[in-house]
N, C-alpha and C positions, 0 to 999 in steps of 0.2 A: 496439520489450517485449518482446520475444519470450527473447529470451536473458537479461536482465534475471529474463523469470518463473520460466528452465529451473534458476537459479543463484536463485533465491530456493528456490525446489519444490529442490536437492540440497541446502542449506543447513538446509531446516526436517530433512530423510531420514537424514542428518548428525546432527543437534542428535538425532532421535530412536530414531537406532536400538534402541540402547542399551536405554532408557526404556519399560517397562511401556503396559498400554490407557491407565490409570488416567491417570502423568503424561506420555501424550503427547497427550490429555485440558485438563490444566493448562495444559501445554508452550503448547497453542495458544489456548488463552481469554486466555492470556494475548497474544498476540499480537493477538487480534481485541479486545481490552477497550483495548490502544492504538491500531487504529486509530481505533475508536469516542473516542475521545477527540479526536481529528487527525481528523477529520470534515468536523467545518465548518469548520476553519483550509484547510484542502484542495479542500472546494471553494470558499471563499470568493477563492483566489489563484488559483483557476479561472476563476473566476467574472473576478474584474482582468483577471488574462491579455484574454479574451476582450474583453473593451473595448477593450482598448491595441489589436490585433488590426484591432477590428470601428471602431476612430478609422485607424486607416492602412491599411483599403480606401477607407471615401469620403473621404478626403485625394486620393487617384490620377485 
């Protein structure tokens, strides 16, 4: 996961390199809004995966 994190940070730096502070904040807020909108979906997917993994562990 670390390479994905680093690539995401580098992408943000490259995207905002020539932006002013206000533009950077607006861009960052847009990223946050997307995450907030998808958060519950991601949690649901995580929970489903954990349940499937748990069922496999108990069958052994």
